C-alpha positions in Angstrom: 112.7 106.3 97.6 113.4 103.0 95.8 112.1 104.3 92.5 114.4 107.4 92.9 117.5 105.2 93.6 116.8 102.7 90.8 116.1 105.4 88.2 119.2 107.3 89.3 121.4 104.2 89.0 119.9 103.4 85.5 120.4 107.0 84.3 123.9 106.9 85.8 124.9 103.9 83.7 123.5 105.5 80.6 125.2 108.8 81.3 128.5 107.0 82.0 128.4 105.3 78.6 127.5 108.5 76.9 130.2 110.4 78.8 132.9 108.0 77.6 131.5 108.1 74.0 131.4 111.9 74.2 135.0 112.0 75.4 136.1 110.1 72.3 133.8 112.1 70.1 135.3 115.3 71.3 138.8 114.0 70.7 137.9 112.9 67.1 135.6 115.8 66.1 137.0 118.7 68.1 140.7 118.1 68.4 141.4 121.8 69.1 139.1 121.8 72.0 140.4 118.4 73.3 144.0 119.7 73.2 143.1 122.4 75.7 142.7 119.7 78.3 146.5 119.2 78.3 146.7 122.5 80.1 148.2 122.1 83.6 144.9 123.3 85.0 143.3 120.0 84.0 146.3 117.8 85.1 145.1 115.6 87.9 146.9 112.8 89.6 145.8 109.2 88.4 144.2 108.5 91.8 141.5 111.0 91.0 140.5 109.5 87.7 137.7 107.5 89.4 136.0 110.8 90.3 135.4 111.3 86.5 133.6 108.0 86.3 131.6 108.7 89.4 130.2 112.0 88.1 127.4 110.5 86.0 126.1 108.6 89.1 126.3 111.7 91.3 124.5 113.9 88.8 121.9 111.2 88.0 121.0 110.7 91.6 120.6 114.4 92.2 118.5 114.7 89.0 116.4 111.7 90.0 115.5 113.3 93.2 114.7 116.6 91.4 112.6 114.6 88.9 110.6 113.0 91.6 109.8 116.4 93.2 108.8 118.3 90.0 107.7 115.7 87.4 104.1 116.7 88.0 104.7 120.2 86.7 106.0 118.9 83.3 103.4 118.4 80.7 103.3 117.0 77.2 104.6 113.8 75.6 107.4 111.5 76.7 110.0 113.4 74.5 108.8 116.9 75.4 108.9 116.2 79.2 112.5 114.8 78.9 113.6 117.8 76.8 111.9 120.3 79.2 113.5 118.6 82.2 116.9 118.9 80.5 116.4 122.5 79.6 115.2 123.4 83.1 118.2 121.7 84.7 120.6 123.4 82.2 119.2 126.9 82.8 118.9 126.6 86.6 122.1 124.8 87.4 124.5 124.8 84.5 124.2 128.3 82.9 125.1 130.2 86.1 128.0 127.8 86.8 129.4 128.1 83.2 129.0 131.9 83.4 131.1 131.8 86.6 133.7 129.5 85.3 134.2 131.5 82.1 134.4 134.8 83.9 136.8 133.6 86.6 139.0 131.0 85.1 141.3 130.8 82.1 139.0 128.4 80.1 138.1 129.0 76.5 134.6 129.8 75.4 134.7 126.6 73.3 135.4 124.4 76.3 132.7 126.1 78.3 130.2 125.6 75.4 131.0 121.9 75.2 130.4 121.6 78.9 127.1 123.5 78.6 125.9 121.2 75.7 127.0 118.1 77.6 124.8 119.2 80.6 121.9 119.8 78.3 122.3 116.3 76.8 122.8 114.7 80.2 119.7 116.4 81.7 117.5 115.5 78.7 118.6 111.9 78.6 118.3 111.5 82.3 114.7 113.0 82.0 113.9 110.4 79.4 115.2 107.6 81.6 113.2 109.0 84.6 110.1 109.3 82.5 110.3 105.6 81.6 111.2 104.4 85.1 109.4 106.8 87.4 106.6 108.5 85.4 
């Protein structure tokens, strides 16, 4: 359990840094997509901002547990196991949710695509951290 928690915390810190960098990269590289976040649907009160910063830790703890349960089924090198883990997470958890969000909410395909890519990157990076800390 200690390995799961430590790997989850480490991945959480890495994902937090990458989430903040990704936020700024989206603003700089995809200003049209970033401007969609000014829609009232995304307007939250300032007291909920900390939930955004907690997300990388929540997802990394869940993924750390998932990694500990299924790491034995992943084969190949360090990189291929991390990528495979990211792809599995994205296909099982993210694709159905993005499908549901796009079909039921007024969110553009570009926004949903950026969320999908973010999840793939998060899952892959978390898999690489877990591979190092909990092989």
